[in-house]
Steps between C-alpha positions, in 0.01 A plus 500: 500500500581224747191376681496317833277197544446328834478121509467248781651155533314346204584787264860494618531125435373559146788738420770345720726409209474854360579671830789257551634627167468859622683404821778333297543801269506745791718303742712284263534207744688185407278281282510215752327717763184564295326171585543572870377857456193372314418264791545784751270730303235229468517442876475874576164507323360273772584748780230707675371807315723441198463764231690565180516796265585451135635796305379463144592682180201496264521308176452681169153657475426331167663166574404182679805503726414514871657734748863422584594452866800730555511490878347344809491545875345283766468470871305331778437514871811379684442229757693249713586187305603692187874454442597863421278635779646268764865547397485880477279555804731288715809685369346840578405380847860392560630836376246748636287314754156342510303831507660619175448164335133494606452861385626431150390138445200454730258636237688534172438493129799310364590623154669202341561617142506826303650463151484686168644401164823693433349688204224639723709588807552860618154601380314485831349154448661350811399803708138474383489129576654552843245765596210300360599173668507684834185711446211410729686222679393440861852424626687769692836442326648377174832311498729373227857402418721635224866479411722703731640718223429846356242371249201674341272271702659601828468866409132448414426329829667777699318764297157362594581466869678171558775510760780254553422260784808283440786536257761251383253219572578161347224241481576147625678311224558818302803716429361839386438792734145632527326788669184425694284812473168608645249780457193612686178472304367689316818574303641852494407724208237449237515235233589641161225530242 
């Protein structure tokens, strides 16, 4: 049974190379992007109210092997001065006006990463992590970005209450289309057991 374990910035730093491996297996980015992603993840751990969930498969009961990290999710309180927050909030303000931008980003949990190793996907691990990362948060909304395509991740986000705030969004310097999505907290539906 996959167990979820919450860690803060120090615990996250201790497993950063492992979670970067999970990210690489799940997302299959070009190898030359991993150093930049590692730096981004390390920086995210310094943001206010950072929290991370590790999804762990237990090691053998009679062996010395530790639990294997098969997934992770993390988020933090979004604030001015954070690159993603500033870029996306400004774009939503341009598209929908200042009140909408303030409503969604004025007090938001920004979910930066949710990834599961391919062999453990489609088993509810991502859903459990998403619910748990949002549980008990004081923010009024949760926001995230995901590829603008009919992926399993996009289906999951919609299923738990995320709505599209912007579609076909391209980040500065990028070329891929993303969806910026938001949900009211607490998330819809109960977390799976």
